N, C-alpha and C positions, 0 to 999 in steps of 0.2 A: 471689164465686162462682167455684169452680174448674171448669174444663172438662177432662173426661177424654176423651182421643182427640178433642178439639175443635179448633176453628180459631182462629187468631190473626191479627192484622193483619200484612201484609207490604207492601212498597212498591207492589205491584200493586193493593192494596186502597185506595190513596189517589187522591183527585182533588184537585188543587191549582189554585185559581182566583185569578187576578190580574186586576183590572179587569173582573170578571164572566165571564172566559173561562177555561175549563179548559185546562191546558197538559200534554198527555200526554207531551211530550218532556222533562219534568223528570226527570233521572236520580236526583237526591238533594236532600233538604232537611234542614237542621239548624237548630234554634232552642232557646234556653234562657232562663230568667229566674231571678232570685233576689233576695235581700235582703242588702245590704252595710251595713257601718258600725254594726251593733249593738254596744253596749259595756256591760259590767257596771258597775253603780253599787255601790260598797262603803261609802261614808260612813265611819264609824269602825269598821266591821266588817271582819274578815279574810276573811269570806265574802260573796259578792254578796247584796245586799238587793233588787236590781231590775236591770233591763236596759233600755236604750233601744231604740226600735223599729227603727232603721236606715232605709235608703232602698231603695225598689224599683229594681232595675236589670235591664232586659232586655239580653241579650247580642245581638251581631250575628247576623243570619240569614244562612245561606249556601244558595244554590240553584245547582245545576249543571244546565244544560239544553242541548239541541242548539242549535247556532248558528242554524239556520234558524228555530227557534221564538223565539230571542232577537231576531232581526231583526224578527219580527212583533210581539213585545211592545214593543220599542223604538219601533216605528212608532205603536203605540197610546198610548205614553207621551208622544209628541209630538216633533217635529223639533227644537224649541228648548227647552232646559231640562229634559230628561228625567230628570236626576239630582236635580232639585228637586221633581218631581211626587210628591205624597203619595197613597198607595193602601193598601188592606188586602190581606192574603194570607189566603185561606181554605183550611185544610187539613182535608179530610174523609177519614175512614177508615171503610170499611164492609165487614163480613163477616157474611153471613147464610146459613146459621145460624152463630152464633158470638157474638162480643161485641157485635154491633149496630153502631150508628153513633156516631162520635166526631167532633166538629167543633171545631177550634181556630181562633182568629182572631188574626192578627198585625196590630195596629192601627197606623195612621199611619206606614207604611213609606216610606223613601226609599232609593234606590240610592246606595251609597258607592263601589263599584268594580265594574267589569266586566272579568274576566280571561279572555282568549281562549286556547284551546289546541287543537292538532291534532298528529297524529303519523303516522308511516308505518303501513301496514296498513289494515284495514277499519273502524277505529273512526271514528265521526262526529266532526266538529269540535264542540267544546264551549265554553260560556261559563260561568264560575263567577261568580255575582253575590254581592257582599257588601252586605247591606242592614241599615240601622238601623231599628228599630221602637220605638214608644213603650210598647207593652204587649202581653203575650201573654194571651189569654183562653182557658183550657183548658176546653172544653165550656161556654163562656159564664160561667165563674166568675171573680170578681175575686180576685187573689192577696193584696191588702192591703185593710184596712177602709175607707180613705179615698181610694181611687183614683178619679179621674174618667176616663171613657172619652174619649180625644182625638177631636175632630171632624175630619172631612176638610176640607182647605183647598183 
């Protein structure tokens, strides 16, 4: 459905929850997923007769957030082993009137890297998190036919 003079999601339309808490200090989030390794099968034909399925591959997630909010999130993750803690990230977008509500779930996430930055001027000190996830559910849909939803550990 096309919207004429309508509204579309922007970053302020989003609420991002980690460990059940909404984090308004998240400046940006980026995530993607795809299918790698699909190959054509030719047999004795010069043109493909089939193709293999390939494998589902979620990309790393990046989140940039204010350092003060990172300090709070790290505390919730635990003082010991916070890079090994498994959690989901819920990305909700809502514009009403407009396209409605969209909810993506990044399943079974773990933090790989926390990159701290600050500079002169009035900008807040920031932390850029690199996070691995096992699956991206876009509005609850499974991207491949035989995927199992990872459980929290």
